[in-house]
N, C-alpha and C positions, 0 to 999 in steps of 0.2 A: 303818260299811261294812255293806253289806247281807249276808243270811244265805248267798245264793249265793257272794259274794265271799269270806266266811269259811270257807266248805267248801272251795273251791279252795285258799285260803291256807294252812289246816290240812294239806290233802292234800300241797301242794307243800313245806311244812316238815319233812313225814315222808318225803318223798323217794319218796312212792307216784305211781305212773302211774294213769290214769283206770281202766286194765285190772284193776290190782291192787286198788284200792279197791271197784270194782264186784264183783269176787270175794269180798272179805270182807262185803260187803252183800247179796250175792244179786240185785244189780241188773245190767243191762247197762252197758257203758262210754258207750253212747250216752245212756242215761237221766241216768248221772252228769253228762255233759257238759251236757245241757238244764239240770239242776238248777244247775250251777254258773254257766251263762249267764243263769239267770233266766227260762228258757224253760217250765220245769216247776217246780212246788211240790210238795215230797215230803209224803207222809202222815206221822204222828207215828211210825207203826211204822218206816219208811224213815228219818226223822230219827234215832230211837233206835239204827237199825243204823249210820247215817252217825257219830253221837257215839262209839259204842262203838269202831268200826274206826280213827276218828282219834284216839281215847283222850282225849276232852274231854266235858264236859256238855252236854246238850242246850240249857241255858240260855246257853251259851257261843255255840252258833250262832245263837240267837235274839236275844241282846241287839244292840243298835246303839249302839255306841261313840260315834258323833256325837251320839246323842240322850240319853245316860245322865244328863246332868246337867240336863237341860230337865224342865220342869214340866208341858209340852203335848206332844200328839202328834195330828198331823193324820191324817185318815182316810186319805189316800193313803201315809202310812207305816208303817201296822199290818202286823204281821207275821201272815200267813195260814197256818193249818194245816187241812189236810184228814186227817180221822181213818180209819184204815185198814179196808178192806172195806165202806166207806160213801161216802155224798156230803156228810156232815155237815161243815160248815165252822165254823172257830172263828178270830177276830181278835183278836190280843192287844190290850187297850186301854191298854197302858203300853210304853214303849219297852225297857226292861230289866226283866227279872223277877228278875234274880240277886240284888238287894238288897232285895226286895219281901217283905211277910208275906204277901201275897195275890195271887192271879193273877185279875184280872178279863179276862172274854172277852166279845165279842158272838159268839154262837152262832146259826147257821142249821141247823135240822134239815129236811131237804126232805121234802116229802109222802112217805109210805110209809117213811121212814127211821128206825132206832132204834139205840139204843146196843149195842154188841157183848157182850152178856150182862150180868150184873150186876159191878158194882164196888164195892170197897171199899179204903179207905186212911185214913191218919190225917189228921184235919183236920176242916173244916167246909164247907158249900156253902151259898150263898145265889143265889137267882135271881128275876127279875123278866119277866115274859111280855109281850113287846111285841106280838107277832101271832102269830096261829094257835092250835091247841090241841094241847097237850103232855101226854100221860099219863106221870106220874111214879109210879113204885113205890118206896118206901122201907121196908125191911124186909117186913112182909106188909101194909102199906098201900098203896093205889092211888087216885089223885085226878088227875082230868084238869083242867088248868090253862088259862085262856084270858086274853086280853089284860087287863093291870091286876093279875092275881093274882101271888102270890110264894110261895117257898117257903125254908126253912132247915132244914138237918139237919146230924147228924153223919155225917161221910163214912166212919165206922167202920161203919155200918148197910150192908147190901148196897142198893144202888140202881141204877135202870135208868130208860130213858125211851123214848118214842116219840111220832112226829108222828101223832095220830090224826084229824087235820083234812084240809081239802082245799085249804089254802094253806101254804105253808113257815112253820115256827115260827122265830120270831126271839125272843132273849132276851140280857138281860144276865145272865151266869153268873159268880159269884166263887168260886174255890176257895182256901182257906187252910189250909195254907201251899200254895205252888204246888206242883203235880206234874209240870211240864214241865221 
């Protein structure tokens, strides 16, 4: 079942109308309808609000029950996430993260985009730059990474990033344990 279908199913199980769910998430009912029909992809921020309103975890909305026991995931079946306040896109490289110890992502950071401030959380992160120039700040260290470069750090350190090149940055980014 797709994320859009799951949101609609959870909403109906709770006996909520589009208007009620919209009110709980700070969205319009038209936008919730677009999400439920697959015409719009919610940002992580909106996805968190939807999960809270529906009293489920984000991973429950993202997991694909039809794919959960499969070893492979085709490009067309990836779950796409748009980060709030930016045009940064991440695609989950696994079909279900609820039973995984890591969260592998294909992340695209468009020209001029950056993370929304510094982040810290439990775990570790690894990444490999496929394309573009990514400036990564970890603690008080700053490094510009180019294609073929990689990084690995404790997520408990404050970290942020930004695209400092003239093309979109494409990365494989792995977070352990999953934060979604």
